[in-house]
C-alpha positions in Angstrom: 0.0 0.0 0.0 1.1 3.6 -0.7 3.4 5.2 2.1 1.0 8.2 2.3 -1.8 6.1 3.7 -2.6 6.5 7.4 -2.1 3.8 9.9 -4.0 0.6 8.6 -4.8 -3.1 9.5 -5.7 -5.9 7.1 -7.4 -9.2 7.9 -5.8 -10.8 4.7 -9.1 -11.2 3.1 -11.6 -8.3 2.2 -11.3 -6.1 5.1 -9.0 -3.2 5.9 -9.3 -0.6 8.7 -7.7 2.8 8.3 -7.2 5.6 10.8 -9.0 8.4 8.9 -10.6 8.8 5.7 -8.7 8.1 2.4 -8.3 10.8 -0.3 -8.1 8.3 -3.0 -9.9 4.9 -3.0 -8.2 3.7 -6.1 -4.6 2.7 -5.4 -1.7 2.9 -7.8 -1.5 -0.3 -10.0 1.1 -2.9 -8.7 2.8 -5.7 -10.3 2.6 -9.3 -8.7 4.3 -12.4 -9.8 2.1 -15.2 -11.4 2.0 -18.6 -9.9 3.3 -20.0 -13.3 5.9 -17.4 -13.9 6.0 -13.9 -15.2 4.2 -10.9 -13.7 0.9 -9.3 -14.0 -0.5 -5.8 -13.1 -3.2 -5.6 -10.5 -5.5 -2.6 -9.8 -6.9 -2.2 -6.3 -10.1 -0.3 -5.6 -11.2 0.2 -2.0 -14.9 0.9 -1.1 -15.8 2.6 2.1 -18.4 0.7 3.8 -18.7 2.4 7.3 -17.2 4.8 9.7 -16.6 3.6 13.2 -16.0 5.8 16.3 -13.4 3.9 18.3 -13.5 6.5 21.1 -16.5 4.7 22.3 -14.1 2.2 23.8 -12.8 4.9 26.1 -15.6 4.9 28.6 -15.2 5.9 32.2 -16.4 3.9 35.3 -19.8 5.7 35.4 -20.6 5.4 31.8 -23.2 3.1 30.4 -21.7 -0.2 28.8 -21.8 -0.4 25.0 -24.7 -2.3 23.6 -23.6 -5.6 21.8 -24.6 -4.3 18.4 -22.5 -1.2 18.8 -19.7 -3.1 20.4 -19.3 -6.0 17.8 -17.9 -4.0 14.9 -15.4 -2.3 17.3 -14.3 -5.7 18.6 -13.6 -6.7 15.1 -11.4 -3.6 14.6 -9.3 -4.6 17.6 -9.1 -8.1 16.6 -7.8 -7.4 13.1 -5.3 -4.8 14.3 -3.8 -7.1 16.9 -3.7 -10.1 14.6 -2.2 -7.9 11.9 0.5 -6.8 14.2 1.2 -10.3 15.3 1.4 -11.8 11.7 3.9 -9.0 10.8 6.5 -10.0 13.2 9.5 -12.0 11.9 8.9 -15.7 11.0 5.3 -15.5 11.7 2.4 -16.5 9.3 -1.3 -16.0 9.6 -3.3 -19.3 8.9 -7.0 -19.1 9.3 -7.8 -17.7 12.8 -4.2 -18.3 14.2 -0.6 -16.9 13.9 2.1 -19.5 13.8 5.9 -19.6 14.1 7.6 -20.6 10.9 11.1 -20.6 12.4 12.7 -23.9 11.5 14.4 -24.2 14.9 11.0 -24.0 16.5 9.2 -26.8 14.2 8.8 -30.4 15.3 9.1 -33.1 12.7 6.4 -35.7 12.7 5.4 -39.0 11.1 8.8 -40.2 10.1 12.2 -41.3 11.4 14.6 -38.6 12.7 15.6 -36.1 9.8 13.1 -37.7 7.5 9.6 -36.5 7.6 6.7 -35.1 5.3 5.0 -33.3 8.2 6.0 -30.4 10.6 4.2 -29.2 13.7 3.8 -25.6 13.9 3.2 -23.8 17.2 1.5 -20.4 17.7 -1.7 -18.9 19.0 -5.2 -18.0 18.2 -6.7 -14.7 19.6 -10.0 -12.8 19.7 -11.3 -9.7 21.2 -14.7 -10.0 23.1 -16.8 -7.4 24.7 -17.4 -7.5 28.4 -19.0 -5.2 30.9 -15.6 -3.9 32.0 -14.4 -3.3 28.4 -12.7 -5.2 25.6 -11.0 -8.5 26.6 -8.2 -10.1 24.5 -8.4 -13.9 24.7 -5.2 -15.9 23.6 -5.2 -19.6 23.2 -2.1 -21.6 22.4 -2.4 -23.5 19.1 -0.6 -26.0 16.9 -1.2 -27.3 13.4 0.4 -29.8 11.1 2.0 -28.4 7.8 3.5 -30.1 4.8 7.3 -30.1 5.2 9.2 -28.1 2.3 10.9 -31.4 1.1 11.4 -32.8 -2.3 8.4 -34.3 -4.1 10.4 -37.5 -4.8 11.1 -37.9 -1.1 7.4 -37.4 -0.3 6.3 -40.1 -2.8 8.9 -42.5 -1.3 7.3 -41.9 2.2 3.7 -42.2 0.9 4.4 -45.5 -1.0 6.7 -46.8 1.9 9.6 -47.2 -0.5 13.2 -47.1 0.9 14.8 -46.0 -2.3 13.6 -43.8 -5.2 15.3 -46.3 -7.7 12.6 -48.9 -6.5 9.7 -46.7 -7.5 7.3 -47.9 -10.2 4.2 -45.8 -10.4 2.1 -47.1 -13.4 -0.9 -45.2 -14.7 -4.2 -46.5 -13.2 -2.6 -48.3 -10.2 -3.7 -47.9 -6.7 -0.5 -46.0 -5.8 -0.9 -43.5 -8.7 -4.4 -42.9 -7.6 -3.4 -42.1 -3.9 -0.6 -40.0 -5.1 -2.8 -37.9 -7.3 -5.1 -37.2 -4.2 -2.1 -36.2 -2.1 -0.5 -34.0 -4.8 -3.3 -32.3 -6.3 -3.5 -28.5 -5.4 -0.1 -28.5 -3.8 2.4 -25.6 -4.6 5.8 -26.7 -5.7 9.0 -24.9 -6.9 11.0 -26.2 -9.9 14.6 -26.6 -8.6 16.2 -25.7 -12.0 14.7 -22.2 -12.3 12.9 -21.5 -9.0 9.5 -21.0 -10.6 6.4 -21.8 -8.6 3.7 -24.0 -9.8 0.3 -25.5 -8.8 0.1 -29.3 -9.2 -2.8 -30.6 -11.1 -1.9 -34.3 -10.8 0.4 -37.0 -12.3 0.9 -37.5 -16.0 0.1 -40.9 -17.6 3.6 -41.7 -18.8 7.3 -41.2 -17.7 9.5 -38.3 -18.6 11.1 -40.4 -21.3 7.9 -41.3 -22.8 6.1 -37.9 -22.6 6.3 -36.0 -26.0 5.6 -32.5 -26.8 6.3 -30.0 -29.7 9.1 -27.4 -29.3 9.1 -24.2 -31.3 5.7 -25.0 -32.7 4.8 -23.1 -35.8 8.5 -22.1 -36.7 11.1 -23.7 -39.0 12.7 -25.3 -35.9 9.6 -27.1 -34.8 10.3 -30.7 -33.6 9.0 -33.2 -31.2 11.0 -34.3 -28.1 10.5 -36.0 -24.7 10.5 -34.1 -21.4 13.6 -36.0 -20.3 15.6 -35.1 -23.6 14.4 -31.6 -23.3 15.8 -31.0 -19.9 19.0 -32.7 -20.9 19.4 -30.2 -24.0 17.9 -27.1 -22.5 19.4 -27.2 -18.9 22.1 -29.9 -19.1 20.1 -32.0 -16.5 20.3 -35.7 -16.9 17.2 -37.1 -15.1 18.0 -40.0 -12.8 14.5 -41.3 -12.9 13.1 -40.7 -16.3 10.7 -43.7 -16.1 8.7 -41.9 -13.4 5.5 -39.9 -14.4 5.8 -36.1 -14.5 3.9 -33.7 -12.5 1.2 -31.8 -14.4 1.6 -28.2 -13.3 0.1 -24.8 -14.3 -3.2 -24.0 -15.8 -5.8 -26.9 -15.8 -6.6 -26.5 -19.6 -2.9 -26.2 -20.6 -0.9 -28.1 -18.1 2.9 -28.6 -18.4 4.9 -31.6 -17.5 7.6 -31.2 -14.8 9.8 -34.0 -13.7 9.2 -35.2 -10.2 12.9 -35.2 -9.1 13.2 -31.4 -9.9 10.3 -30.2 -7.7 10.2 -29.2 -4.1 7.1 -28.3 -1.9 6.6 -24.6 -0.9 6.6 -23.9 2.8 3.4 -23.3 4.6 0.9 -25.7 3.2 -1.5 -28.0 4.8 -0.6 -31.8 4.6 
C-alpha cells in the first residue's frame, strides 16, 4: 500500500481498517508475480463501507456499557489490528484464525524417522477480542497445526508409498499407488529446482518423462518433437536419474505442463 496512507490493518481477505478517511480509493497499479511465472498488473479499488467511532471504547467507570450491536464492529477492529501486528512479526504466518511460528528451529518433525519426515508441527496462538461489561477482553489460546514439510516431491512419494529408495519406485498409470498420489499431490504448490518458478500441481501425467512427448518451437521452421527427459538434458544440461517416473502436471488446468518429479520441491506453509 502507498506510504502516504494513514495507519492501517488488514485481515488478509476483504477488510481493511484505516485511521482516517482516504483521499483516493483507487490505489496505484502494482505488479505481482504469477504462480506460473511472469508478472501481471493488478488494480486495487477500495470501497468505504462504514465509519466507526473507536472513542466509544474509552468509557469511564460511570458510563453506560456499550450495547452488543455497537460493540461488535469495534471488537472486530481491535481483533484485526492485533492479529495484523502479530502476523507482521519476523517468522510469523497467519493461517485461518491463528498466527504460527515458521522458524525452522521451533518446528517439530512428525510421522517419520529422525531427519526424514513429510509433516511439521507448527506452534502459535489464536486470539479474539470479546466485549465484556468492564471493556474489551483479549483472549489468547495456544495453538498448533500440522503443515507439509518443504521437502522434495520425490522424497514425499517415497514416504507415501513406503519405498526405501527412489530407484525402486514404479508408478504405473491407473494403479492404486498412482491414484493415492494424485489425491495427495493435487492442489499443492511446488517450486521447480532448475529455475525457481512456482507451480500448482494438477496431478500426475500418464507416462514417464522419457515417454512424454511435446512439440518445441511450434509453428516455426525449428519445430520438432521431443521428450521431457531429452528437453531437460538439452535445455538445462540436466540428466534425469529417474526418467521412467511420471511427470507432475503443473500450471493451468486446460494447458498443463509436464515437470519431472525429481526436480520439484514443496513450498513452505501448506496443509498436509
